[in-house]
N, C-alpha and C positions, 0 to 999 in steps of 0.2 A: 183717138188710138183710130190710123188709118183702117182702110181693109188690109192692105198688104201687112201691116205688124201683127193686125188680129189674125190673119192666117197663121203667119209665120208663130206667132204667140201658142194660137191653138195648136201648131205640130210638136211643138218645143215640150210643151204641158204634157201633152201624150205619152210622150217617154216614159215620165215616171211608172206607167202601167205595162214596159216592157217587159218579159224574162229576160233575166238577166245572163248573160254569155258564162263561160268558164271562166275562171280569175287566172289571166294571164299573169307571166312573168313578171312583167312590169308592174304589176299591182303587188309586188312582194315588198315592197320600199316604203310601201304605204300602212296607216294603221288599221286593222281588221276592224272597221267598225264606217260607215257611212261617210261621204266627203262631201262638205258643205260649203258652198260657193255662196259670200255674203256681198250682198251687193244694199251697197248705201243709199238706193235711192227705191219708191215703191213700185209695185210691178206695173207692166206695159211698157216703160220707154226704154229705149234702145239699149241700155245697157243690162235691163232686166231679159230683155229678147237674147240679148250675146249673151249672157250665160245659159240660159236656157237651151240654149243651141248647142253650146261644147257641153255642156254637161248631158246632154242627150247620146249623146257620140261619145262622152268620156266611163258613162255610165255601163255600156258595152265593150269598151276597151278595156277597164280595169278590173270589169265582174262585180263591182259593188254598188251599192246607191249613190246616187248624187243628187243635194237637195241643194235648191236652190232657198236661202233664208235673205229677206227682204227685212233690211234694215235703216229704215232712212231718217236724215235728221242729221241737220248742222252741215248740209252741203256734201252731206255722204261721209262726212268726218265722224259720226257715230259707230259706222260699220265701220272704219277702219281701225280705229281704238279697238275695238272688240275687237281683231285680225290682231294686232298688235300684242294683244295678251294673250293670244289663246295659245293651244299648246304646240308644240313646232315638229309633228309630226305629218304632216302631208292631208290630216281630217279639216282643217280648214282652212278654207282660200279665202280672198277677196278678189272683186272686182275692179280693178286697176283701170286707168286712164286719163285723159288730159285732164280732168279736173281736179285729180291728185297732184298735175304738175304747177298746173295754179293757185292750187291752196297754199302748196309749200311756202310759197311767199307772201299769199294774198294774209292768211291768219297771222297773227305775230303771235298767239298764244297757245298752239296746238298743243297737245301734251303728248304728242309723237314727232317725230323727225321721219318721215313719208318715206327717202333716201335709206336715212339709217336704217330704219327699224322693219322696214318690207322687202322680202326676197324677192326679185322679179321673177318670174317663173317661167311664161311664154305670153306673147300676142295675142287677140282674138280678131281686129280687126281694124282699119286704120281708113279714114277719109277726109278730104279736105274740106274747107268751107268754101263757100260760093258767097261772090260778090255779087247781089242781087240789089237793085231797083225798082219800085214802079215801072211799067212799060212808059208813062206821061214825060217824066225824067227827061231834061234836056240833054243829057250826054249818053251818049252811045256807045261807048266804049270807058277804058280807063284813062286812056290819055286826055280825052274830054272830059272826063269826070273832075281830073287834076286840074287842069287849067280852069273850070267852071270853081272847086269850091278854092283857090288860090283868089280869083276874082272875086268871090263870094263869101268871106272867112266867116262863121259861125251863123251864117244861113243856111247849112243843110242839117235836118235830122236825122241822125243814124240811132236806128232800133236797137236794142235788144232783150235778150231772155232776162236780162237784169244786172246791178251791179259786180262786178267779178265772174260773169261767166265767159265761156269761150267768146260767143261772140262779140260781148262787151271787148275784149281785151284786145279781139283780132284787129280790132276797129281803131282801138288806139294805138296797136303797132303800126298799122296802115298812116293815124295822122304822122307818128314819130316819124316812118321813112319815108313818106311822100311829102312832110312838109305842108300839111294841110293842117284848118283847124275845123272842126265840126260840133257840134250839139249831141250831146250825147242823151239819148231816152230810155230810160231803162222801163223795162217790164216785167210785170210777175211770172213768164214762163215764152217761153217758143210761141205757142199759139196766139196768146194776145197783139205780139211785135210783130207776129206776119200777118196779122189780122189788118192792123193799122196801115203796115204800108202796101199791101194789096189795095188798100182804100185811099191811099194817097195822102195819109196824115205824117206818115213820115218819107224819107225819100231816098235810105238807104239801109243797109244791113248786108252782116256777115253771117251767115248761117250753114250750119252743116247742110252737105248734100240731104240725106236723108229726111232732113225735115222738111227742105222747101222743092226739092224736085217735082214735086206733081205739081203745084204753082208755078215753075218754069216751062214744063212741058205744057200747061194747060196755057201759059201764053200771058197769064196775070202776074208775071213778074220777069224780069229781063235780066239774066245772068251776063255779069261783065268780065268775070274771070274768076279761074277757081284758087286757091290758097298753094297749092303743093306747087315742088317744082317740076312735077311733069304734068301734061295733060291728062286730065280725068279719062277714063273710055266712058264714063256715065255721061258726061255732056261733052261729046262727041263736038270738036270745031270750036270750045269756047277756051280761051287764051288762059297763059296762067298770070297771075298777076306780078309773078317776079320777071317775066318778058320785059316789064317796064317801069314796077319798083326793085331792082336788081337787089335779091338776097331774101327778099320777103319769103316768107316761107311757116304757114301754121296748119295744124290739120285736128282734126277729133280722135283719140284712137282709146281703144279698150282693150286691156287683155287681164293676166291673174297675177295674183303676188301670193305672198304666204309668210311665215314670221320671220323673222330674219334668223333664228338658228333653225328651220325647217333643215334637214342632214341634204346635203349637195346630193347625194343619190337618189333622193324624192325628188328634187328639185328636176332635175335630169331625168328621173320618170315619167314627171306628169308632162315637162318640155315635149315630151319624144310623143305623148299619147297625142298632148294639143294638136302637138306640129301633122301629124298622122289625119286628125283628124280636120284641120283646115285645107288639107291636100286631096281630100275626097269632094269629088264632082259636086254631089248634091248640097253639100255645106257650104262649099266655098261659090257654086251659083245662088244661094240663098241669100248668103250676105252680100254677092253682088246686087242683087235685086236690091236691098235698103239703101244702095248707094255707096257701096264703101268695098274694101279690098284685103281679103286673109293677109294678115301680121304674120309669116312663119320669119319667127326668130329663133337663137337659138339666146339661155339666160344672160349670158354674156354681153351679146349685141342688143338685148331689151335693156340691160344696166345702162350699156352707154347712149342707147335713143332716149331714155329718161332723164337722164344726165343734163343732156342737150336740152330738151324741151322745156326742163323744169327753169334752167337758167335763160329760155329764151323769154318764159314767160314772166321772169322776174323783172326782166328789163320793162316789160310792157305795166307790170303792177309798176312801177316804180315811175313808170312815164307820167300814167293815167292818177296818180295820187290815190286809187281804192283801197278802201279798205272793208274788212268787215267784224272782226273783232269789238 
């Protein structure tokens, strides 16, 4: 974990010792017990950091304890299944994200349906990926890269954090839309993939800005484009991939969900508390330091966003032929 992540994590963990504020009216819709935010991955990752950041603020706003509960396993699906089966009273939430949208089509035998069984509560943060190459690679921009790839089919090694991960499928989406063919080289995580890209053993990676921004700023990786429809304030001057490949869009995002039968009043109260937290300058600035932007949405807006994101990744999964089950 880099220094920035350790700093944010320590700030978030420290919130557990803060005194609770008086219970506000918004908390009346919640069960009178600690709120558990289930994270389907081990401590220290970006999802865990985001959950602790928002949990810190929610604890103060709701006037009751907020506990982050890490339940890693099966690409986050162990945690999701636990929340699907939890009491729908607002006392158990799940850290949802782009991984859930991918897994909906990547896994063929999940014991739940993400969209059917989870109520979207609130967004937390969203960040584009960045198309990065080793600085020694011949192409200096996306147009040159596509030209090179078309002239050299199957000769570019595209690294990823593993089969079916967001970096992998973002690359597959690029191949499908740009009409190029590359060799996918899966690693066992972001760190190994970036290390080989920096060393020049692979040539390309689609990586979350949150993981690669330090290497870009240090000149150890070259950013060709960001995958959002609009330019990223974190990487000023870097064009969007959509400016060369029209319609291309991909992002990593994180939010909160709850069991589907959770009362609408509870979802609304939690959404309001999360959005107010994200509007706080201190929290918004911490999110931006991580290379992301606050994701302030209503439950209905988040429902529509998740449906579109799930459909987008389903196309990439089908094109790639990726399977996990």
